[in-house]
N, C-alpha and C positions, 0 to 999 in steps of 0.2 A: 508511329506515323506508316498508313497504309500509304494506296494510290491515288486516294482522295483528297488529300495536300500535298504530294506532288503535282497530278495534273488539274489543281484547282475548282473540283464536284464537291459539291456539297452534299449528296448522297453516289452511290451506286448505281449510276446508269442501266446496267445491265442486268439487272436480278431477274430472275424468270417466274418471281411472284406476279400476280396481275395488280396491277398500280394503274388507275386511269387516267393519273397524271399523264403518266409517260404512252398513253394509249395512240396512237398515229393511225390518221385516218387514210388510208390509202385509198386508189380510186376503188377497189374492188370490195372495201371493207364499207367506204363510205355510199357505195351502190347497193350494198346488201343490207346497209341500215332503212336506207330509203323503202325498199320490198318489201324489208319485216314490218315496218312501220304499216307500208301503206295494207295488208294483211288485216294486221290489227285493229286499223284506222276503222276498215269496213268491215270487219269481224268477220272474217272466212274461214277462223277457225283452226284450220291445221296450217303451220306454216315451217318448214326444213332446213336447214345450215350442214352441210356435209364438207368434210375436209379432215386431209390427211393429217399426221400428229406434228402439231407442234404449228401450224397452219394458223392460227389463232381462235381459235372456237368460243373458247373459255370467254379470253377478252374480249370480245363480240357481244357476249352472252351478257359479261357484265356491264360494259357502255350500253347496251340498248336498256339493260333496265336501271339503269342510272339515266337516263333519257325519259322515261317514265314515268313523268312526274306524277303525284298521289292526289292531284286533283282531278285531275282525268281518269287515273288509271288506278284498279289497284293489283298489282303487279307484284309476282314473285318468284324468285329461282330455288329451283330443286336440282341440287349435284347427286348423282348416280356414283355410288362410290364400291360396290356392289351387284353381283350379278342374281344373290339369292332372295328376290323379291317377291312378295307375292301381292296380288290386284285387291285381297283386302287392304295388306300395312300401304299399298298408294294410296288407295281412297283415304285414309283416315290421317297419313302426311301430309294430302292434297286440304283438308280437310282442316290441320293445323297450321297450313299454314298459311289459309285463310282466316287463321282466328275463326271458324266457327264456333260458335260456345255450342256447348253439350258433349256429350260423349259415346259413343254405343257402338259395341259390339256386332251389331246387327249392321249387313249390310246397303237394303233397305231403307232402314234409317239414316245410315249415313248419308247415301243418294238424297236421300230427301232436303238432309241439314245442309248439302253441301251448293245444291236445287234454290232450294230460298237464298241463301247468300247468295246464289251470284243473281236471284232476281232485284236483290236489291240493291246490288250491286249496278246492275243495268238501269234499273228504276233512278238509279240517284244521277246518269248520264255518265256514270263513269263505264270503263271496260277494262274486266277480269282479266288478266296476261298471266299465263303460266308459262315460263323460261324452266327447260328441261334439260343438263349436259349431262352429253356421256350415254344417251339414250340406246347409242348400240349394246349398252350391257342388257338388258331389258328382254332379252331373249324368250318371251314367251308368248303364246300364242292369246293366253286368259287375258294379258295387261294388253295387249293390242285392241281386245275386244272393248276394255275397257276404256279405255280411250275413247273408241268409237260412241261408244255409251254417252260420255259426257257431251262427246261432238253433239249428237241429239238436242241435245238440250237448246232451245232456241226462239228467240223469239221473232217479229216481224222485221228487227231491221238487222237479224245475221243471231249467227252465234252466239250463244253466254258467253261462253270460254276459249278465251282464243290461246293455244296452246302453239309454241316455237320448240323444236328439239333441235338438239345441236348434238353431232354424235360424226365417230368415222365414218369410211365408205360402207361397212357394214352394216351400216342403221335401214341400207336399201336391203337387207334381208333381212333384217326386224320387220319393218312396213311390211314387206311381200308375206307374213306371219296371218293378216289378214287383209285380204286385197281390199274390201270395201274403203276399211281409213284407208289403205296407201290411195283410195280417186278422190279421195279426201281432201289429198294434200295440195293448198291453192297456190302456194309459193312456194319453188325451190331453189336457195343458193347453194350453189359450191363455191370453197375458195380454195385457192392455189395457194404455189408462192409467190413470195416476191419477183418482182422483174431485177436488175441490176441497176439499173436506175432507183428503183423505189428502195433496193436492198441500202444504195449510201443516203440517199433520205433520210432511212429509217434511222441509221446509227447518228446520222447528226442529230437527227430530229429530238433522239432521247436525252443526246450530250446538251444538248441546250436544256432540255428540260431540267438534266441536273446542276446548271446553272455556271456553263463554261461556254464560251464563241470561241474558243481552240480548237480551230481540227482537232489536233490530237491523230485523227488516223490520216495517215495517209490516203491519195486515192487509189495510188498503186494497192497499196496494202486491202482498201478496201473491195477491189477485185477476188484480190484475194480471200476476201471473208465471203463475198456470193459463191465464187466458185467452189469455196468449200461449205459452205451450209446452204448451197443448192436452193438459195432465196426463202428459208424455213426460217421465222421471226427466232423459235423457239434455240435452235443454233448460233444462230448469226449473235443474237444475246451472252450463249456457252462461250462463242468463241472471242469474241470482243470482250465479254469479262476475263477472260484468263488473258488475254491480250493485254490488258491493261495492267494486270499486275506484273507478267512478266517483262512491257515495258518499265516498270516500277523497281523490278532486281537490279534489272541491267542500268536504270536511270536514264533511260530514253526518252527524253520527251516526245518527241516522233513517233509513232507506230509505224514501222513498216514493213513490207513483205515479209523479211525473214524471220518475224518476230511468229507472224501471222502461218509461217509455213510452219517453226519449232511448235506453235500452238496445236496447228493442226495434227500435226505426227502423232503428241501428246495426245491428244482426243480420239486419235486413233479414226483420223478422219481423210488423210491425205493416200490410204488404201485404197481408198473408197473413189476415188476422180481421176 
């Protein structure tokens, strides 16, 4: 028996693994989705989402991808996992993720293949969308120039490929490596941490998705969660997950403020506030 049965939950509500079932549509995330879809549907070419660690950039990227139905969009998500990426590798990756037929080591040929594929997508009435997460790791002027080159592919209706960059605040510096590319940003969204009210709503939402209507957390404990997490979703999850485990070990059906204090101490968060 773990805390799931003790609290009447069917699954863990505070995992930091991205799961769209637990997506919390805060006011800022709803606004961000509206702006990003506007940029995509109007074929503006480049949109950018910037936020600090744990503010929900990857969650937003996954949600956007899910909402781009295959009938109207050909969308793909690329997550940058290391900085040792060359422009040539990136072009091949784009071709592969778009399912472009044929392979070549010649850059011009790869660009021609991508162009023809994007042309087919646009002529079919769909929109090509490339979401890229952790773009701040691409600290290369050459790569930024390649993005600018891809954005130069357009029809009378607009850009043939729509890029959405997700990244930490350092992404601003990366975009500055190629000023003409930076000037092509059509929409820029900045994600911030949740407010105290939204933090409380966020926790209740995730518990309900995990199939429990019981409050579990007292209002006072949730205010402590906000205090220690500063409204950062990733930290909210970590604190609440540990609090449920601590509450289970103490056989406490309601998570009170003292449990949050204990967890915050264990996680090294109390000294920060």
